[in-house]
Structures are given as structure tokens and as C-alpha cells.
C-alpha positions as CSV (number, residue, x, y, z in Angstrom):
1,M,0.3,0.2,0.2
2,G,2.6,2.5,1.1
3,S,2.3,5.5,3.6
4,S,1.1,9.2,3.0
5,K,3.2,12.1,3.0
6,E,0.7,13.8,5.1
7,Y,2.0,10.9,7.3
8,L,5.5,11.7,7.5
9,D,4.6,15.2,8.0
10,Y,2.7,14.7,10.9
11,I,5.3,12.4,12.8
12,M,8.2,14.8,11.1
13,E,6.7,17.3,12.8
14,Q,6.0,15.4,16.5
15,L,9.3,14.5,16.3
16,S,10.6,18.2,15.4
17,D,11.6,18.9,19.1
18,L,14.9,16.9,17.8
19,D,18.4,17.9,16.7
20,D,19.4,16.3,13.4
21,I,16.1,14.0,13.0
22,S,15.3,13.3,9.0
23,Y,14.3,10.5,6.8
24,R,14.8,8.2,3.2
25,A,11.9,7.6,1.3
26,M,12.2,3.9,0.7
27,M,10.0,2.3,-1.1
28,G,7.1,3.6,-0.6
29,E,7.5,3.5,3.0
30,Y,10.2,6.2,5.0
31,I,13.2,4.9,7.2
32,I,13.3,7.7,10.5
33,Y,17.3,8.4,11.3
34,Y,18.0,10.4,14.6
35,R,21.3,11.2,15.0
36,G,22.3,8.9,12.0
37,K,20.9,5.6,12.8
38,I,18.0,3.9,12.1
39,V,15.1,4.3,14.6
40,G,12.3,2.4,12.9
41,G,9.8,4.3,10.0
42,I,6.4,4.4,8.6
43,Y,4.8,1.8,7.3
44,D,1.7,1.4,5.8
45,D,0.8,4.7,8.1
46,R,2.1,3.4,11.2
47,F,5.1,4.5,12.8
48,L,7.0,1.2,13.9
49,V,10.6,1.8,16.0
50,K,13.3,-1.0,16.5
51,P,12.3,-3.6,19.7
52,V,14.9,-2.7,21.5
53,N,15.1,-2.9,25.6
54,A,14.7,0.9,25.7
55,A,10.9,0.6,23.8
56,K,10.4,-2.9,25.3
57,S,10.5,-1.0,29.2
58,M,8.9,2.1,27.4
59,M,5.8,0.6,25.5
60,P,5.4,-2.6,27.4
61,D,2.4,-3.3,26.0
62,A,3.1,-1.8,22.4
63,N,2.4,-4.5,19.8
64,M,4.3,-6.2,17.4
65,E,4.0,-5.8,13.8
66,K,5.8,-6.4,10.3
67,P,6.8,-4.3,8.4
68,Y,6.0,-5.5,5.5
69,E,6.2,-8.9,4.4
70,G,9.7,-11.1,5.8
71,A,11.1,-8.5,7.7
72,K,11.6,-8.7,11.2
73,E,9.0,-7.5,14.0
74,M,8.8,-4.1,15.0
75,L,7.3,-2.2,17.8
76,L,4.1,0.0,16.9
77,V,4.5,3.2,18.2
78,D,0.9,4.5,19.1
79,E,1.0,7.9,21.2
80,V,2.2,9.6,18.4
81,E,0.4,12.4,19.8
82,N,2.1,13.1,22.1
83,R,5.8,14.4,21.0
84,A,7.2,14.5,24.2
85,F,7.1,10.9,24.8
86,L,8.4,10.0,21.5
87,R,11.1,13.0,22.3
88,E,12.4,10.6,25.6
89,L,11.3,7.5,23.6
90,L,14.0,8.2,20.8
91,E,16.8,9.2,23.1
92,A,16.2,6.3,25.1
93,M,16.6,4.2,22.7
94,Y,19.9,6.4,21.6
95,K,22.5,4.8,23.0
96,E,21.4,0.7,22.4
97,L,20.7,1.1,18.2
98,P,24.0,0.1,16.4
99,A,25.9,2.7,14.5
100,P,25.6,3.4,10.9
101,K,26.9,0.7,8.1
102,K,29.9,2.6,6.9
103,K,29.6,2.6,3.2
104,K,31.9,0.8,0.7
105,K,33.8,2.6,-1.6
């Protein structure tokens, strides 16, 4: 199905309190980056994040959902209207996320 640009714009606005937040379009969906690390993405107009321990502890009742067929499950963020929660969530997740892969030359 793909995600709408409107939903992406809404999520990016909700995350705008964070420094160095960005996205990249990928096959009709959007990968979300925080300070260069992938935190999750927008898939079928759902904001999903990587299931690192910090995210699991902040959202213990969150549903695990596949962003697309064949992908690893991610956590569904229900509280997208709560900007303070989103900021705290991404800041808490940052330490646990893997460093960006070096680009091959």
C-alpha cells in the first residue's frame, strides 16, 4: 500500500523537538533516522520502531508488527500525538541502536 506523505509530515512534525532527525524514502515507505542511526520507519501509515530494550520498557504493551512481508517485527508506536513521549523514546533508544554502517567505496 505505501505510506502517505501527509502521515510522514505529521510524524516528522511530532519529532521536530529532536536535533538531527531525518528520513529517507524507501519503496513507498520511509526510514526514520535519529542522529544518523535508524530508529524505525513509517510503514503503511504506522510508526514502527526497532524493538530495543529501552523501547520495550517504555511501551510494554505495544504490539509487535511486521513493517512488510518477510521483515523482522517492530514495535508499533501508539502514542504518536505525545511529542514529549516520542522525544524521550528516541533519546532512550539511541544508546542501544547500532552505529550506521560504513558505506563501501
